[in-house]
N, C-alpha and C positions, 0 to 999 in steps of 0.2 A: 230652874231659874236660868235665864239667859245671861250672857255677859253683861256687865253693868255699865258698859260704855254709854248706853242710853241713860243710865243713872247720872253719868257725868253731865249729859245734856240737861237733865232735870235739875241738877244742882245749879247749873249756870242760869237756867230760866228763873229759878227761885231767887238767885242772887241779884238778878236784874231788877227785881221788885224793890231791892234795898239800895242798890248803887248802880250808876251808869257804867262803871268800870269793873263790874263783878267778874271774877274768874273762878274756874274750878280746876281741880287737880285730879287726873286719872292715872291709873297704873296699868301698864300693858306688859304682858309676858310673851317673849319669843322663846319657846321651848323646843329645842332641836334635838334630834336623835338620828342615828344611822342604823338601819336594820337591813341585813342581807344585801349590803352594798347599795342601798338607796337612802338618800337624805330625806328626812321627814320633819315636818313641823306639826305641833299639836294645835288643832283648831277647834273652834266651837261654832255652832250654827245659831244665828240670832234672827229675830223677826223684824218686820218693819223697814226693811231695806229695799232699795231698787231691785227689780228682777235680776236674779243671778248674782246678787251681792250679799248673800246671807252668811258667807264664810268669814270668820273673824278670828283674831287671836284672843286668848283669855284676857279679860280686862275688867276693871271695876274702879269706882271712885275711892279716893282717900277719905276716910270718915274718922270722926273723933275717937272711935274705938281702936284705931290702929296707932300704936305707939310710934312706929316708924314707917317710912315708905316701903321698906323691904318686908316688914311684917304684914303690911296691908296686901302687898303683892302675893305673898305666900298664902294668905288667908283666902283671897279670891281664887287662886289657882286650885287649892285643895277643895274649895266648895264647888267649883265648876267642873273639875275633871278628876278629883280624887288623886291627883298626882302630887306627891311630896317632892319638893325641890331640894336639891343639895346646894352646891355652889351656884350663886347667881352674881352677875355683875351688871352695874348700871350701863345702859347702852347709849341713850340719848334722851333729850327732852324735846318734845314736839309741841310747838305753840302757835301754829298758824291760826289766823282769824277764821271764824266761821267753820271750824272743823265739824260742827254739828249740822252744817248745811242750812241753818236757820236764817242766815243773812243778818244777824244782829250785830256783827262786828265785835263779838266777844272772843277774847283769847281763852281757849280751853287748853290747859297744859296737860300733857300726858308724859309721864316719866316711864320710859321703856327699859326693860331688863332683859338680859340674855341668860338663858339657862341651858346647860348641856346635860342630857340624861341618857340612860339606857331605856329604850322604849318599853313601856308597860301598857297593858291593855287598860284604857281609861275605865274607871269604875264609877264615874260620876254620871253626868247627863248622857243620854243615848246619842245626843248630837255631837258629843266630843269625839274627835277622831284624829288619827295621825294621817297626814297627807304628804305626798311627795312634793317637795317645794318647787320642783320644776313644772308642776301644773300651773303655778302662778307666774313663773319666770322662765318660760321655755327657751328663750334665746340664750340662757346662761349655761346650757348643758352641751359641752363639746366632746363628751366621752365617745361618741360614735362619729366624730367629725363635725364639721361646721353645721350647726342646727338648721333645719329647714325654715324655722321661724325667721331667721335673719334674711332669707331670700325674699320674704314678704315685707319685712320691716324696712329694709334699707331703701328700696325705691320710694316708700312713703316719706322717709326721713329726708331724702334728697328733694322731694317735692316741697317739703316744708322749708328746706334751705332756699330753694328758688323763689319762694313766696316772700322772702325778706324784702322790706320796702326800699332798701338801699344796699349798695355794694358792700359797705363796711359790715353791716349786719349779716348779709349773706355769707361773707367770708368768715365771720366769727362763728356762725352756725355750722358751716362746713368744717371748720377746724375742730369744733366740739364733737361733731358726729364722727369724724375720722379718728380722733384721739380715743373716744370712749368705745366705739364699735370696731376699732381695729381695721378701718378701711385703708388698705395699702400699707399697713404696719402691723405691729404686734398687738395681740389681744391681752389686756390686763384683766385677769380674773377678779381682781379686787374692786373694780369700778362698777359694782352691781348697782349701787344707789345712783351714781351718775347716769347710768344707762336708763334706769327707770325714770329719773327726773327729766331726761331728754324726751322720752316717749310721752310723759305727762305734758311737758311744755309744747310739744308738737301736736297735742290733741289726739294722739293715736290710741289712747286707752280710756275706758269709761270713767275712771276717776277724774279725768280732766274736765268732765262735765258736771262736777260736784256730786253731792250725795244722791241726786236724782239720775245720775248716769247709769243706765242699765247695761248689763252684759250683752255682748253681741255673740251669740253661740257660734256662728260661722267663722268668727275671727279668733276664737279661743286658741287654736293651734299656733297662731302667730304671736298674738299679744298676751296670751295667758288668761287665766281666770281672775277677774277682779275680786276685791275683798271689800268688806264693809269699812266705812270711814276712810282713814288713810293707812289701814293696817298693812296693805301691800308695800307701801313705802317703808313702814317699820320693819317688815320682813326683809326687804332688800338691804336695809341698813345693817341688820344683824348678820346676813350672809356675807356681806362685804367685810364686816369686822372679823368674822370667824375665818374667812379665807386668808386674811392677812395674818391673823394670830397663829394659825397652825404652823407658820413658817419659823416662828421664834419662840413659841411656847408649846409644850407637849399636851395641848388641850384635847387632841384627838383621842387620847386614851380615856378621857371622861366618857366617851361614847362606846368604848370597847368592853367586852366581858372580861372577867378576871384572867382568863387564858384564851388565846386566839392564835391563828396561824398568821404568817407574814402575808399571805395572799389576802386574808380577811382585812388586815391592816391596810394593805395597798388599796383594796377596793373601797374602803371607807374614806381614805384620803382623796381618792379619785371622785367619789360621790360628792364630797364637800367642795372640792375645787372645780368640778365640772370638766376635768380633763383626764385623759389617759396618761399614765406614767410609765416610763421605761422600767421594766421589771428588775433587771439586774442592777441598774443604777439606784433604784429605790432601795433594794436590799443592801447594797453596799453602803448607802448613806445611813440607813438604820443601824448597821453594824458599826460604822465609824463613829457615830454619835453615841453609841452605847445605850440606846433607848430601851432595848428589851433584853431579856435573858431567857434561856431555854428552861422549860419545865421537864419533868420526867414523863409527861404524857404525850401521846400522839393521837391524831384523829382516827376514828374508827368507822367512818362512813364507808359505804360501798362504792361511791363515785370517786374515781381518781385514785392516785397513790396516797397512802397515809402520809401525813405531814406532822412535823414536830410542833407542839403548842408552845407559845412563848408568853411572857407577861411583861408588863411595864416595869422598868427599873427606876424606882422613885429616887434612888441615890443620885440620878442624873441631875436632879433639881439643885443639888448642892455642888455638883462638879463643874457646871458651866452656866453662864448667864443667859444663854438663848438656845436651849435644847429643842428646837423645833424641827419640822420636816420640810426641808426645801424641796421644791417641785422640779422634777426633770421630766417634762412631757415626752411621750414616746414619739410624738410628731408635733410639729408646730401648728397650733390652731390657725385656720385660715381657709 
């Protein structure tokens, strides 16, 4: 069974036969993990999309059998991926017109949820798979310096700026591009959604052409792989939320195994934030915050020196109101 977002479309079409202002409610799950220092999102493959747009997030319609939105979400995720979700939080409600691409002017509401898990091999559909989220948003990964994607994107954005019909609009566009893409200033890793929406508005990604917008394989390295419907926008929203949240809540530990090394923790935070961190400053911060405690175990691998395993100190949740991991980049992105 494919994701049921097409079911949402079917519900809307059926509703149109009964009322001109019919709406439908869908549920979308952004399920994120970090494995071996790489950030990953759980995706499914669906049919009937424009070429290159078959990748999607687990989704389905709210039906009468679902007592609540959250129960409905969990049911669809388990059915499509066999992934049992632990803690989830509501992310955002998306309600743009014509999200089904049918041009009917119908508002299809999708309530998106964010879930953080430790990656498990999906046991549901063969089409369910974990994907590195930078495949979809390559301009967000600064871990190896300024990403090459930006070298291709920025000139196109400036062309869009120059195409503004009047000076006031051109200045507004230029300010937005400079602020969100860090041109001549600081890069804010939390502005993931704002950057995606600028690319959409400038017409630089297939989603800007509606549901019929096909992927451009030669452009994937710069603008990333598109997704079905507006799911890439949903993914960008979730990543921006998570990047902000790791600074004031210890959510990163939801992605860690019960015991881990400090290097593994640092690599996970770097993967989520898309930036390299100063090793000693990071360890000093973790120690000062009292986020972890040592175990009696050490790593036994043959590569590198043995390292002490640590675990998350849950007591820290009671000790301070914002026990997050503030980021200290090893070098300024730019």
